[in-house]
N, C-alpha and C positions, 0 to 999 in steps of 0.2 A: 536229601536231593532237592525237595521242593524249596527248602530255606535257601540252598545255594543259588537256585534259579532266581528267587526273589532278590537276593542281594546283587546278583549280576545286573538285573533289570534296573534296580535302584541306582546303581553306579552309573549305568548308561544314561539314565534320566538326568542325574546330577551333572554328568559331563556335558550333556546337551544344553542344560540351562546355563552353565558357566560359559560355554562357547557363545551362546546367544547374547549374554551380557557384554562379553568382550567385543562382539561386533557392534553393539549399540554405542559403546563408549570408545571414541577414537582419540587418542592423544596426539596433539600436534606440536611436537617438540622443536622441530626445525623447519618451519614452513617457508615457502618461497615468499619473498617480500613483494606485496602488491604495490603497484605504482600509485603513490599518493595523489598523483595529478588527477585521478578519476574522481576524487572526492573534494568537497568544499568544507574546510574546517573553520567554520564561523563561530566565534565566541559570542554567545548570546547571553545578555544580562537582562533580566526581567525587573525593571525598576519598581514595578507596582507591587512585588512581593517582598523583596529584600534588597534595597538599592546597593549596588556595588558588589553583591555577593554572587558567586557562581552556584547555579542550581542544576540538578539532574535535568538534562534537556535532550530531546530527541528531535533531530531535524531530518525531515523526509523530503527527498528531492525526486519528484515525479518526472517522467520522461514521456516522449511521444511514442515509445514502444512499450513492451511488456516487462521492462526492467525498472527497478526502483532503488535508488541509492539511499542508505540510511546511515546517519552519523550520530552517535550517542556521546554526549558529554557526560561522563560518569564520575561519581564521587564515592570512594570507598565501596566499590562494587565487586562482588566475587562471582556473580552469575548474571548473564543476560538471557532472558527467555524471549524467543522469537516465535510468533504465531502467524505464519503466512495466510494469505487469503485462500479460502476454499474454491477450488476449481474442479468442475466435473471432468475435464480432460486436461491433463498435464503432460509435458514432454518428459522424456526419460532422463534428463539431465538433473543436476543438483538444484535445489531450491534456494540455497544460500551459497555465495562464493565471494571471491575477491576480499576476504577478510583482512582488515588491517587494524593493528592495535598500536596506537601511539600513547602509551601510558606507563606508569611507574607504580611500585608498591605504595599504598596509602600511607604506610607508617613513616615514609621518607618524603612525601610530597604533600604540600599544602594546596588545598583547592582554591587557588587564586588565579586572577586573569593572567598575571605574569607566568605562572606555571603552564597554563594552557597555551599561551603564546609561544612558549618554548617548544611544546609538543608540536605545534601547528607549523612553526616557521624556523625553529632553531637548528637542529643538527641535520646534516646531509643524511639521506635515507640509508646510505651504506654504513653509516656509523650507529644507526639505531639498534638498540638491544631489543630483540623480539621477545615479547611477553609470552610465556608458555601458557597454553590453554588446551582444553579438551572439548570436543564437540560431540553431542549425543542428540538423539531424537526419540520421540515416542508419539503414539497416537492416543489421545485422551478425548473421549466423548466425540469421536469422529473428526477431531481437528488435530492436525500435525503440530507438535511442539518441538522446537529445536533449542538446545541449550549450549551456551558458551560458558564454560567454567574455568576460572582462574585459580592458580595455586594459592593465591592470597589476594585480599581485596586491593583493587587498583584504582587509580585516579588519573583521568585523562580522556583520550578519544578512542572509541571503538566504532569501526566503520565496516559495512558489509553491503553487498548487493543482493537484492531479492530478484530472482528470475521467474519468468512465467506468471506474472501477476495480472495479466489482462491489460487492457487498454482503456484509459480515460475513466476508470472507476476503481478506487483504491479504498481499502478499509484497513485500519490499524487497531489492534487490540492492545489496550494498556495492561501491563503486567506489573507496574509499580507506580507510585505517585511521581509525576514528572510534568515538565512543560513540554508541549508538542508544537513543533513548527512544520508546516507543510508549504513547500515551494513548488509552484506550478510552472511548467515550461513557458518560455517567453511568448510563444504564439498561441497560447491557450489561456482560458480563464474559467471562472466558475460562478454560480449564483442563479442561473436560470432554472426555474422549477421544472421545465420540460426537458432540458438538455443535461442538467447536472447542477448539484449544489451541495455545500458542505453540511454535515450533521454531526453534532449539534452546531449551532451558530458559533463561529469563532469569536474570541474575545477581542481580537485585533485583526485588522486586514489593511495591507498597504502594498505599494509596489516598490521593489528594490532598485538599486542603481542600474540593473540590467533589464528593467521593465517587466520583471516577473511579479505575479501576485504571490504575496506571502500571507498565509493564515497562521495565527497564533492562538492556542488555547492555553490559558494560564494553568498553574499547577493542577493537574487532574489526578483525583484519587479514585481508587476502586475499593469496593467493599470486600467482596469475597470472590472466590473462584467461580461461584455459581452466578454472580451478577457482574462479571467484568465489564467495564465500560469500553466502548469503541468509538473511534472517530472515522467517518467515512467522507470521502471527497469525490464527487463526480465532476469531471472537467471536460472542456470541449474547445474546439478551435474558435478563435475570436471572430471568425467569419461566419460561424455556424448560425447565430441568430438572424443575420441578413439572408443567408441561404434559406433558412426555414421560413422567413417572411415572404421572400420571393416565391418559394414553392407554394406557400398558402395562397398567395394572390393568384398564381397560375392555376391552382386547383379550383379556386373560387370562380375565376373567369371561365374555366372549363365547365364547371357546374352550371353557371349562368347560361352559357351557350347551349348545353344539353337541354336545360329546362325550357329555354326559348324555342328550340327546334321541336321539342315535344309538344308544346301548345300550338305552334304553327302547324305541325303535321296533324295534330288533333282537329284543328279547324278545317284543314283540307279534307280530311276523312269524313268529317261531319257534313261538309258541303256535298262531297260525292255521294254520301249515303242519302242525303235529302233529294239530290237530283235523280237518283235511281228510284227512290220511293215515288217521287212525282211522276216519272215515266210509267212505272208499273201501275200505279193508281189511275193514271190518265187512260192507259190502254184498256184497263178493266171497265172503265165507264163507257 
């Protein structure tokens, strides 16, 4: 009787474990096609590393709200690991959404500029063959890890949107060697030590044709999972330094007025005290 009870409990535990694993791994076989117009599919070639060659590149488009657009140029990749920023308070919605994959199996696709151009500008969206993938997540050492897994290695673009990432302060954790580009919104900038600046210092910085600051880190490597490298960018409105300067001047002027009033009142009080002492001493005499 005891053996039978133990067997039943073991079966129940095994069933619960299987159910939990299935919940964590969600196949996406027939997803709705995300509007590609929300993303920018820029083909970036880093001439300082390998002139003319396409490299694994992540382009991060920051916004003036708490969403971040991310576009990966991937070469023979079977998994993308996403580590969102840590937030004490999050909304109840999804962290990752609007997933769009413009790619093809690597065994039939050469990683050339022409191939990436075809993915970015070639076929109409209705004619695209959707690449099947699964999405899963786990918590590791207090951080959320989200995985996009493909049936076979792919080459092309993988884009998604990160939600609830906070405003004007973003951190990207590297999970594989890659080039990283960060594009700051047009009305924003970075570099002020008080208001926000990039860490580590970017290898390149320039403005694109839309007047946006673009930061580039050349091929970044990471050693191990225990010492993963990260890139952080604090950014702010272009008018913020002027506002900060004017605010400091106003505060300084206010401080000067307060100090001047203090010494003036102090002199008045001292004079009143001297007059009272003179009158008291005079009467005593």
